[in-house]
Structure formats: C-alpha cells, structure tokens
VOGU-3710 file (C-alpha; in Angstrom, 3 decimals, decimal comma):
1> mgqinikvgy> 0,048/-0,108/-0,090  2,730/2,514/1,007  0,504/5,514/1,734  1,712/8,504/3,669  -0,608/10,696/5,687  -0,125/13,988/7,690  -1,514/13,651/11,199  -2,664/16,696/13,210  -4,361/16,351/16,630  -4,791/17,395/20,267
11> slgfvnaskn> -3,932/15,537/23,420  -5,175/15,741/26,974  -3,187/13,985/29,633  -3,897/13,187/33,306  -0,539/13,147/35,181  0,464/11,336/38,331  3,250/13,447/39,822  3,629/12,287/43,475  7,172/13,563/44,018  6,270/16,915/42,346
21> aeiidqynnf> 3,327/16,928/44,763  5,612/16,558/47,925  8,041/19,408/46,642  4,963/21,787/46,095  3,668/20,989/49,639  7,084/21,737/51,052  7,200/25,022/49,265  3,716/26,044/50,373  4,865/25,470/53,958  8,132/27,344/53,412
31> liekeqltly> 6,256/30,357/52,215  3,967/30,350/55,102  6,335/29,476/58,062  9,715/30,967/56,596  8,708/33,731/54,513  5,685/34,673/56,603  3,406/34,958/53,652  -0,365/35,208/54,041  -0,829/32,499/51,211  -4,288/33,305/49,429
41> fpmkniktmh> -3,562/30,692/46,712  -1,271/27,761/47,625  0,280/26,195/44,769  -1,335/23,153/43,408  0,323/20,017/42,111  -0,007/19,375/38,208  -2,898/17,233/37,301  -3,535/17,825/33,581  -1,580/18,627/30,530  -2,714/19,438/27,192
51> giniglrykv> -1,263/20,491/23,615  -0,813/19,641/19,934  0,033/16,295/18,404  1,517/16,283/14,694  3,375/13,924/12,624  3,375/11,632/9,690  1,836/8,157/9,204  3,226/5,568/6,722  0,425/3,025/6,164  2,137/-0,273/5,120
61> tdassfelsw> -1,061/-2,158/4,702  -4,667/-1,725/5,610  -3,956/-3,539/8,836  -0,758/-1,765/10,000  1,233/1,452/9,957  4,195/3,231/11,414  4,015/6,801/12,807  6,470/9,557/13,628  4,853/12,146/15,948  5,785/15,280/17,966
71> enlgtdvlaf> 3,523/16,156/20,839  3,958/19,298/23,079  2,058/19,111/26,300  1,989/21,959/28,887  0,497/23,389/32,097  1,253/25,824/34,790  0,598/26,257/38,599  1,104/29,299/40,708  1,181/30,605/44,292  0,095/33,912/45,339
81> gerdngsfee> 0,437/35,699/48,709  0,889/38,983/50,713  3,814/40,007/52,946  3,436/41,720/56,430  4,565/44,994/54,552  1,580/44,847/52,113  3,532/43,681/49,106  2,276/40,800/47,087  4,252/37,833/45,809  3,386/35,554/42,880
91> teifytfnqy> 5,346/32,474/41,883  4,329/30,769/38,586  5,821/27,280/37,481  5,446/26,256/33,832  5,744/22,479/32,989  6,306/21,523/29,296  6,708/18,054/27,811  8,149/18,165/24,232  7,736/14,482/23,177  8,935/12,508/20,221
101> flsyqsyfgd> 7,369/9,139/19,336  8,039/6,256/16,867  4,785/4,150/16,780  3,478/0,904/15,444  -0,331/0,777/14,944  -2,353/-2,376/14,216  -6,034/-2,214/12,783  -8,795/-4,593/13,175  -11,630/-2,938/11,239  -12,412/0,283/13,057
111> iglgssigyn> -10,422/-0,734/16,198  -6,728/-0,383/16,574  -3,966/-1,096/18,916  -0,755/0,932/19,165  2,653/0,977/20,849  5,422/3,741/21,021  8,769/4,428/22,249  9,279/8,188/23,061  11,669/10,746/24,333  10,225/13,300/26,726
121> nvkiqerlna> 12,231/16,615/26,766  11,086/17,859/30,018  11,229/21,702/30,729  10,312/23,480/33,989  10,386/27,171/34,330  9,860/29,683/36,897  8,381/33,270/36,756  8,465/35,334/40,055  6,119/38,478/40,130  5,671/38,368/36,350
131> errstldipn> 9,247/38,739/35,582  11,243/36,863/32,770  11,080/33,008/33,161  14,040/31,248/34,480  14,656/27,726/33,304  15,522/24,810/35,623  18,108/22,212/34,955  15,674/19,189/34,432  16,915/15,818/32,933  14,857/14,264/30,193
141> qwvarinlsy> 13,245/10,883/30,299  12,510/7,783/27,837  8,823/6,559/27,847  6,527/3,900/26,383  3,119/4,521/25,348  0,276/2,134/24,540  -2,798/3,257/22,945  -6,227/2,063/21,714  -8,061/3,669/18,694  -11,529/3,891/17,258
151> nfgasdkvsl> -11,126/5,182/13,611  -13,839/6,963/11,553  -13,516/7,310/7,940  -14,821/10,846/7,350  -14,079/10,685/3,579  -11,531/9,360/1,144  -8,927/11,982/2,022  -9,740/12,672/5,802  -10,172/10,289/8,814  -10,514/10,816/12,500
161> slqpfvqipi> -9,095/8,636/15,286  -9,852/8,785/18,996  -6,821/7,324/20,824  -7,034/6,757/24,532  -3,482/5,994/25,930  -1,246/5,362/28,983  2,420/6,544/29,002  4,601/4,603/31,023  8,180/5,964/32,253  11,224/3,889/31,354
171> tsvdlsslss> 13,479/6,449/33,078  12,565/8,827/35,853  13,198/12,417/36,086  15,434/14,125/38,992  13,468/17,092/40,516  16,146/17,960/42,934  16,746/21,337/41,043  13,109/22,182/41,579  13,600/21,982/45,360  16,803/23,936/45,051
181> nfgidplqdn> 15,061/26,659/43,080  12,366/26,920/45,692  15,107/27,291/48,352  14,001/24,076/50,227  15,746/20,902/51,176  15,415/18,119/48,437  13,383/14,908/49,031  15,340/11,870/49,929  14,043/10,429/46,623  13,589/12,965/44,032
191> detfltyglt> 12,827/10,684/40,975  9,804/11,661/39,352  7,983/9,251/36,762  5,240/11,364/35,382  2,957/8,502/34,756  0,277/9,778/32,290  -3,187/8,608/31,137  -4,922/10,618/28,390  -6,739/10,931/25,086  -5,665/12,018/21,691
201> lvfyngrq> -7,928/13,212/18,929  -6,262/12,896/15,477  -7,071/13,859/11,941  -5,340/11,904/9,075  -5,097/14,080/5,921  -4,469/12,407/2,540  -5,698/9,247/0,752  -6,822/6,636/3,288
//
C-alpha cells in the first residue's frame, strides 16, 4: 500500500506526579512558615496537561502503519500571597513536555492497537512576580506509550481517530533542582515518573 498521511491532533493527559506534589507541599509550607506570607492561593500539583500532536503516518497495509509524532504538552501552577509590609508575591511554574514518538499501529476494522517508544524533553520554568522566566536544569526521560484507537472514515481523504493512551516511564526525572530553586531541602528520593493517562484526537489527511 505504502501510503503517507499527515496527522494533526490534540492531546489531553492526566498526570500522576507524586514527588512533584511533595515538593510543592514543602514549598507552600516554606512560604507560610519561613517567608511569613499570607498565602491566598497555595500552589497546587499538576494534574492535567494538554497540547498539539502532529506527525506523519506511513500506512504499510490496511492493517498496519508506522508513525513519527511530535507532541507538546503544557500546564502551569502558581502561588499567590501577601507579605506583612503589604507587598504581594506570585510564583508561577510552567511545565512543558516536548515529546517525540516512533509508533506501530495495528488495525482490526475500526478498532486499533498501538505501541510507541518516546523521548520526553522535560522543561520546567519559574516566573516570579511576572518577571522573565528562568529555566531549571531538568533531565529528560524515555517513555513507552500504549494506545487503543477507534477510527472514523470521514471521507476518502480525511479520517478521524480517538486514541486513549497510557504513557509509562522507562526512566525517571530528577526534580532536585526544583527543590533547590524553591530554596527548600531536596527529598530523599527526587525521582519523578510522570505516569500519564490521556486521550488524543487525531485527523489524518491524504488518501486513506
């Protein structure tokens, strides 16, 4: 068959980040106890991330294909409080996952099953009181992703696919630099996995 298609989609991920949550809890306590802030909005842990998913599909047969994809997921969290002198302080943290995947997809009629190997370029940035962002030194990670798909043939040149997925970490991410940036002691175990469940909505353009 040998058909190449352009894919354009959008992903929503639900992130399990327990170590990140511990660091943020420590930071909230630090702001209250050490910095003497009246904390109106404590910083919350990340729970969802979302962003675009684009790439190419090489359809080998009607029952199988390979895909190369780039996905950009992002979210942000903030803390806002007031000091005794009446000045306000806001800390905002931006999380970005720039991810690259090589995937193999199998099709059984309208239902599909896929597996991917991926590289997650993790970026965490801080912005204090709306000033320019500073980027933390965060290592990247290897991940694996398994997805189901339900495929709709909208026309001969466009198709739609709903793809629920689970993203499983192969390597972890050391978050000790996040603790250091906050001015708090690092955890005994700083390794975060960012286990993610989600859904991708994808359009495939070109002859189906």
